[in-house]
C-alpha positions as CSV (number, residue, x, y, z in Angstrom):
1,M,18.9,-4.4,-10.9
2,K,19.4,-6.4,-8.7
3,P,18.3,-5.6,-5.0
4,K,20.9,-4.6,-2.8
5,K,22.4,-7.1,-0.3
6,L,21.7,-5.9,3.3
7,T,24.5,-5.8,4.9
8,E,24.9,-6.5,9.0
9,A,25.2,-2.9,9.7
10,D,22.0,-2.0,7.4
11,V,19.9,-4.3,9.4
12,T,21.0,-3.6,12.9
13,A,20.4,0.3,12.0
14,E,17.4,-0.5,10.4
15,S,16.3,-2.7,13.3
16,V,17.3,0.0,16.2
17,F,15.4,2.3,14.0
18,M,12.1,0.0,14.2
19,L,12.6,-0.5,17.8
20,Q,12.7,3.5,18.2
21,R,9.7,3.7,16.7
22,R,7.8,1.4,17.7
23,Q,8.9,2.8,21.5
24,V,8.0,6.4,20.5
25,L,4.4,5.2,19.1
26,K,3.9,3.2,22.3
27,N,4.7,6.4,24.3
28,A,2.5,8.5,22.4
29,G,-0.3,6.3,22.7
30,D,0.1,6.3,26.6
């Protein structure tokens, strides 16, 4: 099974998700 090629939308959604997670973790750490 070939790795699925990520579409631009998938990459963007993942980037946003990671940014939000980092923000939440940063807020939780304060």
